[in-house]
N, C-alpha and C positions, 0 to 999 in steps of 0.2 A: 592423161591426168599419170599416167604409168612413168611417160617419161619424166614428167616433173618432178615425182617423188625422186627418182632416182636421180635425180640433179641435186635438189634437198638435202638426200641421203649423202652424197660423194662431198658437198661442201659440207657438211656437219660434220664427214670423215679427217678432215683436213686437220690437222696437228695445231691448230695455228689461233692466236689472240690479239686483238688492236689494243695498243697500250700506245700512252704517249711518252715519248724518251724525247732529252734534247739531243739535238744535231750533233753534235760535240760530248756528248755527256757533261755532268752537271758540274763535276770537278773542274773540266776548262771556262767553268763561268761564261759560255755563250747562251745569252737570253732567247734564241731563236727555238718555239718549241714546234715540233710536225708530229703530226700521228703517222705511222709505221706498222707494218703489219712484222709482228714477231712468232717468228715457227719456233712450234714447239718442239719439230725435227728439223733437221738439216741434212742432204745428202752426206754431207762434211762428218757427218755424226759417227760413220763408219770408220775414219781413220783415228789414229792412235792420238790421245791429247796433247803426245808429246809435240805430234807433229802439227798440228793445229797451233798450238801455239808458236810452233817456232816461226809458222808462215803469219801471224799476228804480229811476231817481233820484228820482221823483214820491211813491215808497213812505217804508221808514225801512233806517236799518241793520242791523237784526234782519231785515224782509225780506227786504235785498240778502242775507244771508248765508244764509238759507232756498230761495233765486230760485237758487243755484250749484248745487243739488241737482237741478233742475229739468231740465235737459239741458247736452248740451257747449255749445249756441250760451251759454245765459244763464250756466255757470259764466264761461268767455270774458269776455262782455257784463259782467259783475258785478264784475268788476276795474277795469271803465275807471276813468283818474283822472275823465271828467267825472262818472260817478255818484257817484265820495265825496266829489268838490268839491262838491256838494251840499248834503251830510249836515255839511260844515264851516262853524264860523262867518264871516260876510262878512271879519272881521278876523284871520284864521288867519293869514297871512302876517306880521301882528307878534306874534304868540304862539309863533313856532320859530326854532330856530336860522340861522344862514348855513348852516350843515351841511345842512342839511335843505333848503333849496329844491329842491334837484333829487329828495326824495324823491317816490314814491310816494303818491299822494292817500290811498290807503286803510292806509296802514303809519301815512301823518301823523294820521287819523281815530283810530287807537289808540293814534300816543305822546300825543295829547289826553286821553283817555277814562286812558289807564294813569299817567301823568304831571306833577300838574297843573303848572301854571307861575304865578307871581305878576305882579300885574300892579297900575296905581295906584301905582307906587313903592313897590309890596312892602306893600301895607294889603290887596291880598285876594288867593285864592287862585282859578287859575280851573280843569276841565277839564268835559267830556262825559260825560250818562252812555252807556254802551255800548249800550243795545237800542235808543235812540229818538234820541243826536243832541244831547237836551236841556242847558242850561247848566246847571251846579252853581256853587255860588262858597261859599267861607268867607271870612266879615268878621273882618281880625284885629283883636286886641284892643284896638290901638292906637285904632280908630272908634269902639271904647266909648268911654260915660259909666262911670266908675267912681268911686265915693262914696273918694275921700281915695285915688284912685288915683296920685294925681300925688306923694304924700306917702309919703318912703322910710322912717318907722318904721313905717308900715301896709303899703304893699303895696313891693315890689322888682320891679323889670324882669328877666330872667333871660337868658341863651340856652344855649338845650338842643338836642342832634343832633336829639332827634327830632320837632321842632316843626320847621311849614312855614315860619314866620317869624322874623324875625332876633332879636325879644325876646320874652317873654310874660310876662304879671305873675303872682307869686305872692304871693298873703295873708299876709301875716307874723302879724297882729291887729286884727283890727277889730270893731265891736259892732255899729255900722249895716252891713248887709250891701246896697247895693242897685248892680245894672246895670244900664241905658240904651244901645239904640242906635237909631239908625237910618238908611235905605239905599234908594234908589229903584229902582223894579224895574226901570230899562229895563236892566240888566246882565241880568236874567233872562230866559230863553226867557216869548214872550208865549202865551193861553191853554194855560197850563199849573198846574195843582195841586202845590206845593210843601208840604214840609214842612219844617219850622228845627230845628235840634238846638243847645243848647248842648257843645262838644270842653273835654273837661278832665282833669286828674289829679288826684290826694291823695297828698299825702306824707305819710308813714308816723308825721309824728307830726301828722297832719289833728287837727282839736280842733274842737266846738263845732258840729258839722254832724252829729253821730251819730243819725242820725231823724228830723232836721230836716225837716219841711217846708217845701221853698223856692216862694215864689208865682213861676211865668211866666205871660208872656202875648205873644200878636204880633197883631199886624193891620195892615189902611190903616189910614192917620193918616184921622180925622174920623170909622172905623169905631169899634164897640165889641170890646173885646178880648176871647177868653172865655178867663178866669182859671185853670188848672191847678197843679199840684202836683207837683215832682222833690223828688229824695233824694239830694245829693251824697255821700254814706257811710252808706248803707244797711247794717242787721245781719243776719246769717241768721234774728233773729228772726222765729219766723210768725208773729205775734200783735201788733197795733200800732195802737196807740187812733190812727187818721187821723182820724176821727170820718166828716166827709160828702165827706172832701175828694177828688178824686180825684187818684191819684198816679202820673207818667209812669215807667215801669221807666225805669233805666239800663242800659246796653248797652257792653260792652267792644268794641270794633273790634280788627280787623285791626290795625292800623298801632298797637295798644299803648295809646290814648289811649280816651278814655270818652263816649257821647256820650248825653245824654236831651233826647228831644222837645218842643221848646217849646208847640207846634202849629202847623197852619197855615194855608193861603191860597190863595186862586187868583189869579193873573198873570194881568189880562185881555189887555189889550195895553203893558202897560209904562211908563207915566207916571204911575205913584203913586207915596207915598213909605210906605216899611213902619217901622212905629215897634214895639220889643218889650223886656221887664223880665223882671229876672229878681230876686226881692225876697225878704229875709227879714222878715217879718210877723209873727214870733211869738217869738221868741228875743231876750232882753234881754242873754246872754251871750256875752263875747269868740270872735272864731272866727280859725281859721290852717290853714294847709297846705293852700291847694286855689291850684291854676294852670291858668289858664283860657287856651286855645289859641281860640279864638274860636266864631264865629257861623255854620253850615252849614247852607245852602238845596240839598235836593235836588226831584227831582220825585221825587209819590208813584208809591211801583211799582205797577204794571197788573199786574192778573193776567190773565196772554195765555191 
């Protein structure tokens, strides 16, 4: 009995409590909740706060949020401006409003994650991926080479409130559908695997795209692109004659737009040129009712 009482006394002296915490912190928007033991004390507590903060800053935003559950010391140091400034892009001061200059760096970080900003004279949209802090980019349709894109009888440039850019192109009537684009990888995060998506909408009178396979491809200039196929207007029929073509499924986004994956690439050091194409190679018929917002580049999601 004495031994059992000693064990209970030892357990009672352990400075720890059970709490429910988010796997990546509430701000990272991950819904998976798990029960973790959060210590009131930690062997690291004897280290200077600046040292702990420096260690956390060498990890990732996701890890910094998780580290906040280790101990009271980690929770306070994980909020340091010096920690979150390491997760911000070097040019972050040019991406924020004057009213945000004195804002805590952690708040600035999540602002850049949740509120994309226009850069390069409004031709690109920039934001950060929450978990990693990697750069995300949307290339506006103005920076794409669209066949007949400047001919008002074929395409018209319109302003709509749900678009990130001032104007987006709406397809009025074309037979030859072809879009090409180029972008330097220096604007992306180095040593990062990216996926590229075409972001679009269809009008109620969309015509000529129903179950039509559109060939897409992306690669670094000088390399051979892997050709895939997407469909801007796919019917609900279960049986389709796609032949041997690999169809990349479209997906509706939270912002009301639709995206279809063009392909993926690895950005090594950020000194290459990306080349992409979206081409109808099968249909001789006229097409209309498509709105293109741009091409989006996002880091491939990791399975944590």
